C-alpha positions as CSV (number, residue, x, y, z in Angstrom):
1,X,59.6,-1.4,-139.3
2,X,60.0,2.3,-139.2
3,X,60.3,4.4,-142.4
4,X,60.3,7.9,-141.0
5,X,61.0,9.3,-137.5
6,X,60.1,12.9,-136.9
7,X,61.7,14.7,-134.0
8,X,60.3,18.0,-132.5
9,X,62.5,19.3,-129.7
10,X,61.0,22.8,-129.8
11,X,57.3,22.0,-129.7
12,X,56.5,23.5,-133.1
13,X,54.8,20.4,-134.3
14,X,53.7,18.7,-131.1
15,X,52.5,21.8,-129.2
16,X,51.9,24.1,-132.2
17,X,54.3,26.7,-130.7
18,X,56.7,28.9,-132.5
19,X,59.4,31.3,-131.3
20,X,61.0,34.3,-133.0
21,X,64.6,33.5,-133.5
22,X,66.0,36.0,-136.0
23,X,65.2,39.4,-137.3
24,X,66.8,39.9,-140.7
25,X,67.4,43.6,-141.6
26,X,69.1,45.4,-144.4
27,X,72.3,45.7,-142.2
28,X,72.3,42.1,-141.2
29,X,70.7,39.6,-138.8
30,X,69.9,40.0,-135.2
31,X,69.2,36.9,-133.2
32,X,66.8,36.6,-130.2
33,X,68.7,34.6,-127.7
34,X,66.4,32.3,-125.7
35,X,68.3,31.9,-122.4
36,X,67.5,32.8,-118.8
37,X,66.7,36.4,-120.0
38,X,65.7,37.0,-123.5
39,X,67.9,39.4,-125.4
40,X,68.7,40.4,-129.0
41,X,72.3,39.8,-130.1
42,X,74.5,40.5,-133.1
43,X,77.8,38.7,-133.0
44,X,78.9,39.0,-129.4
45,X,77.1,42.2,-128.6
46,X,73.6,42.8,-127.1
47,X,71.4,44.9,-129.4
48,X,68.7,47.2,-127.9
49,X,65.6,48.0,-129.8
50,X,65.8,51.5,-128.3
51,X,69.1,52.0,-130.1
52,X,68.4,50.2,-133.4
53,X,65.6,51.8,-135.3
54,X,65.2,48.9,-137.8
55,X,64.8,46.3,-135.0
56,X,62.3,48.5,-133.2
57,X,60.2,49.1,-136.4
58,X,60.2,45.4,-137.2
59,X,59.1,44.4,-133.7
60,X,56.4,47.1,-133.6
61,X,55.0,46.1,-136.9
62,X,54.9,42.4,-135.8
63,X,53.1,43.4,-132.7
64,X,50.6,45.8,-134.3
65,X,49.7,43.6,-137.3
66,X,48.5,40.9,-134.9
67,X,45.3,39.3,-133.6
68,X,46.8,37.2,-130.9
69,X,47.2,37.8,-127.2
70,X,50.1,37.1,-124.9
71,X,50.0,36.0,-121.3
72,X,53.0,35.8,-118.9
73,X,53.8,36.7,-115.4
74,X,57.6,37.0,-116.0
75,X,59.0,39.7,-118.3
76,X,62.1,37.6,-118.9
77,X,60.1,34.5,-120.0
78,X,60.5,33.9,-123.7
79,X,58.5,30.7,-123.6
80,X,55.3,32.7,-123.2
81,X,51.8,31.3,-123.6
82,X,49.3,33.1,-125.7
83,X,46.0,32.7,-127.5
84,X,45.8,32.9,-131.2
85,X,47.9,32.0,-134.2
86,X,51.2,30.5,-133.1
87,X,53.1,32.8,-135.5
88,X,51.4,35.9,-134.1
89,X,52.0,34.7,-130.5
90,X,55.7,34.3,-131.4
91,X,55.8,37.9,-132.8
92,X,54.2,39.3,-129.6
93,X,56.7,37.3,-127.4
94,X,59.6,38.6,-129.5
95,X,58.4,42.2,-129.2
96,X,57.9,41.7,-125.4
97,X,61.5,40.6,-125.2
98,X,62.4,44.1,-126.2
99,X,59.8,45.6,-123.8
100,X,57.4,46.4,-126.7
101,X,53.8,45.5,-125.7
102,X,50.9,45.6,-128.2
103,X,48.5,47.0,-125.6
104,X,50.9,50.0,-125.0
105,X,51.4,50.5,-128.7
106,X,47.6,50.6,-129.2
107,X,47.2,53.2,-126.5
108,X,49.2,55.6,-128.6
109,X,48.3,54.2,-132.0
110,X,44.7,52.8,-131.8
111,X,43.7,50.3,-134.4
112,X,41.2,51.8,-136.9
113,X,40.8,49.0,-139.4
114,X,42.1,45.5,-140.1
115,X,42.5,43.6,-143.4
116,X,42.6,39.9,-142.3
117,X,45.1,37.6,-144.0
118,X,43.9,36.7,-147.4
119,X,45.3,33.5,-149.1
120,X,45.1,35.2,-152.5
121,X,46.9,38.3,-151.3
122,X,49.1,36.4,-148.8
123,X,49.3,39.5,-146.5
124,X,47.5,41.0,-143.5
125,X,47.3,44.7,-142.6
126,X,46.2,46.8,-139.7
127,X,45.7,50.6,-139.7
128,X,46.6,52.7,-136.7
129,X,46.0,56.4,-135.9
130,X,49.3,58.1,-135.1
131,X,50.6,61.6,-134.8
132,X,51.9,61.9,-138.4
133,X,49.0,60.2,-140.1
134,X,47.7,56.6,-140.3
135,X,50.4,53.9,-139.8
136,X,49.7,50.8,-141.9
137,X,51.4,47.7,-140.5
138,X,51.7,44.7,-142.8
139,X,53.0,41.2,-142.5
140,X,52.9,38.4,-145.0
141,X,54.6,36.0,-147.3
142,X,58.0,37.5,-148.3
143,X,57.3,37.1,-152.0
144,X,54.0,39.0,-151.7
145,X,55.3,41.8,-149.6
146,X,58.4,42.2,-151.7
147,X,56.2,42.5,-154.8
148,X,54.5,45.7,-153.5
149,X,57.4,47.2,-151.4
150,X,59.0,50.3,-152.8
151,X,61.8,50.9,-150.2
152,X,63.8,49.1,-147.6
153,X,64.6,50.5,-144.2
154,X,68.3,50.9,-143.5
155,X,70.1,52.5,-140.5
156,X,70.5,55.6,-142.7
157,X,66.8,55.8,-143.6
158,X,64.7,54.5,-146.4
159,X,66.4,53.4,-149.7
160,X,64.6,52.6,-152.9
161,X,64.0,48.8,-153.5
162,X,64.7,47.8,-157.1
163,X,64.6,44.5,-158.8
164,X,68.1,43.6,-157.8
165,X,67.2,44.4,-154.2
166,X,64.1,42.2,-154.4
167,X,66.2,39.4,-155.7
168,X,68.7,39.8,-152.8
169,X,65.8,39.6,-150.3
170,X,64.4,36.5,-152.1
171,X,67.8,34.8,-151.8
172,X,67.9,35.6,-148.1
173,X,64.4,34.2,-147.7
174,X,65.4,31.0,-149.5
175,X,68.6,30.7,-147.4
176,X,66.5,30.9,-144.2
177,X,64.0,28.3,-145.6
178,X,67.0,25.9,-146.3
179,X,67.9,26.3,-142.6
180,X,64.4,25.3,-141.5
181,X,63.1,28.8,-140.6
182,X,59.7,30.1,-141.5
183,X,60.1,33.6,-142.8
184,X,57.7,36.5,-142.8
185,X,58.1,39.9,-144.3
186,X,57.1,43.0,-142.4
187,X,56.4,46.4,-143.9
188,X,54.9,49.7,-142.9
189,X,53.6,52.9,-144.6
190,X,52.1,56.1,-143.4
191,X,48.9,57.2,-145.2
192,X,46.5,60.1,-144.8
193,X,43.3,57.9,-144.8
194,X,42.4,54.4,-143.7
195,X,40.5,53.9,-147.0
């Protein structure tokens, strides 16, 4: 007799692979369509990271705050192979779908320091030298990142993040979890020192 049958059509369990499917921003969700050519879409329109600052920032942070590597011969291949944590490989592949490459980012923003993921802190951070100071890229559990975040990026710029805003983001995270998604929060900050 059989009590439980588990099915894994995407390879997450059997092959330990993940893919970036959605980027949830203050102004709504943008889906990464995995078809012949990867593209970001909102409703029926294609969204370009070059024209959407929030999408670009999220993809760059996901690529910078990363210890994985990505290998592919085809720029349109979303089903990319990489080495490292499957979540980090998925972030690199998602960024590459928008023609954002970690190695190119690191040429202009070299990594100065890295704070590895800590189970107590539930976040990881990397520090990068940039023109306007040191860019800190952070990824982690939504509840941990929300606890320390002070603002949210909107299309009109940064807006303060208050308790009601945090509750709204927690509800979004719970809704994604109910749909079977694994959610990560991404954040960035510019500082004057990597200390």
